[in-house]
C-alpha positions, 0 to 999 in steps of 0.5 A: 745869337740869342739865349732864352731866359725866363721865356724872354730872349737875351741878346748875345754877341760873341767876339774874339778877345784874343787867341784863347779868349772870347768877349761875350756881350749880353743884354737881358730884356727889361721885362726879365729884369723887372720881373726878377726885381719884383719877384725878389721884393715879393719874396722878402716882403712876405718874410720881412719883420721890422719894428712896429710892423707884423711879419709880412705887413711891412709897406713895400716902400719900406722893404725896398728902402731897407732891403733894396740894395742887397736884393738888386745885388743878389738878383744881378748875380743870379741873372748874370750867372744864368745868362752866361751859363746859357750863352756858354752852353748854347754856343758850345764854348769850351771854357777853361776858367772862371769868366771875368767882368771888370765893369760888372760891379759898377752896374746896377739893375733898374726896373723897366730897363734892360741890363747889358754887360760884357764878360771875357771868357778864356776858352780852349784854343783850336788845336789837334792833339798829337798821337799819345802812344809810344812817347819815348821817356827816360827814367832815372834810377836813384839810390838813397845814400847815408850822406843824403840822409845826413843832409836831410837830418841837417835840414830837419835840425835847422827847421826845428831849431831855435832863434837867437837874436843878434844886433846885426844881420850876417849871412843866412840871418833872418830879418823881420820888419815892415816892408812897403813896395811902391812904383815910380808914381808912388802907387803902393802895392804892398804894405806888410808888417812882419815881413821876413827877409834873409840876408843871402848866404855866399852860395846865393851870389848876392841874390835875394828875395823881398815881397816875392820879388827876386833881386840880383844885387839884393845883398848889396842893397840890403846891407847888414841891417840892425834893429831900427835901421831902414834899407831901400831896395830898387827892383824891376817888376817881373814880366809875368807877375800876377799883379799886373801893375807890378809888371816891368815897373820900377819898384822901390821897396823900403824895409824897416828892420825890427829884429834880427834872428839867427837859427841855432840848429836843434840837437839830433837828440831833441829831434829824436825825442820830439818826434817820438822815436826810440833812437836816432837809427829809428829816425834815420830809417823813417827819413830814408823811407820818406826820401824813398817815397819822395824819390818815386815822386821825383822820378814820376815828375821828371818823366811827366816833364819830358812828356810835357816838353814833348807835347809843347814842342810838337803841338802848334797853337796860337797863344796870347802875346801877353799873359793876363793876370788871371793866367799868370796867377793860375800858372804860379798857383800850379807851380807852387802846389807842384813844389809842395807835392814834391816835398820842397820846403817852404823857404825854397818854394818862395824862392822858386816862386820869385824866380818864376815871376821873373821867368821869360815870356817864352817860359810863361807861354809854354806853361799856358800852352801845357795847361790847354793841352792837358785840359784836352788830354783829360777830356780825351781820356775822360779823366775824373777826379773824386773827393777821395783822391783830393783828400789823399793828395792833401794827406800826402802833401801834409806828411811832406810838410809835417803838418796835419791834413786838416790844417793843410786843407784849411790853409788851401781853402783860405788861400783859394788853392783847393781847386788847384789840387783838383787841377793838379791831380787831373793833370797828373792823371792825364800825364800818367795816361800818356806815361802808361802808353810810353816807351820807358828807358831806365838809366842811372841818375848821373847818366840821366842828368848828363843826358838832360843837360845835353838836351837842354844845350842842344835846344 
């Protein structure tokens, strides 16, 4: 196989790198490399201005010395991007994520020499979509009760509460300190000052989280820290952690406590005044309205989940035996954004994420399989996502978290999750397209929960 670049021919070889991956080996001819480097140098030489020389009069050797490394890096990026894009297009590869090239940063362009590199590309596996019409779906009907509103107000009072310092941690208290995670060989994965852990409450049965890892006997290992004390926690790295070195590793986490805080719930009157309501009833009305919106999201979510399970159950597909770090990170990102969309609070989200890292390979494979299926469904229904939809979704999620939309957008950009919003909307629209053609049966929430429990037990 070959690809044309700048009237020259790249040598392209494509081989299997797994059930859903291709290794693309590319050699860019020496003539193309030389011309690119010289053109880049000529362009900068015209504009270069260094002390003692007029603009455009700087000797080429000096331009090369001053700007050479940066020019070669930029030229390499441009050549690689063009070559990979051309190879993907010519060979009609259905790419579903950004190509990875671990060795590329170590390679440099040199005049008179060809440039060879490998990239690994995740592609859509070969499978056939099933019939997407008439899928049977159960829809739970949920009524918002006064007790549910009371519970939501209680959570709001806790979230808006104040911190009271304590000399020793009790159940539910938050401990701030310095956490370091290493493996059996002493390799350091995290060294985080200002890390926060919570001493488990009774309902957690001793289970707790530290540095994103869920530990079954966390309470026993943590003890009751005091400011200045150090606890040592031993844990097994989750099988599907996004950091590959942590997977199944014997981990040691040292936690030096610096302060212990207990949350004192804010009085309801403070919440009413702080949010600008006339009285408590207005606050309750607003919370009920938000909960009704959340219920609608939950109803759609559980129907989406049924469709997703139906698709993953009936579509045969060959998958990688082991998720790559890129696949694991993408799965966790999708789950995190889904929890944010459903209005789950931040602390619960982090606990969910720790649980997901510890999930089985079967669960991880199901998530990966669903990703590929929905990618294909989106193509089948020609699903498109525009900027207005992304802004609306961010505004909706921001309202759930009581933050400004621009603040959440900035956070998503900073954490590189903004593309995940696009994928989330695309997946939801793909599932909606199937749901619009589904056979839906409504039932009370308690009957629905019983039905789902029976379905789980039967499997």
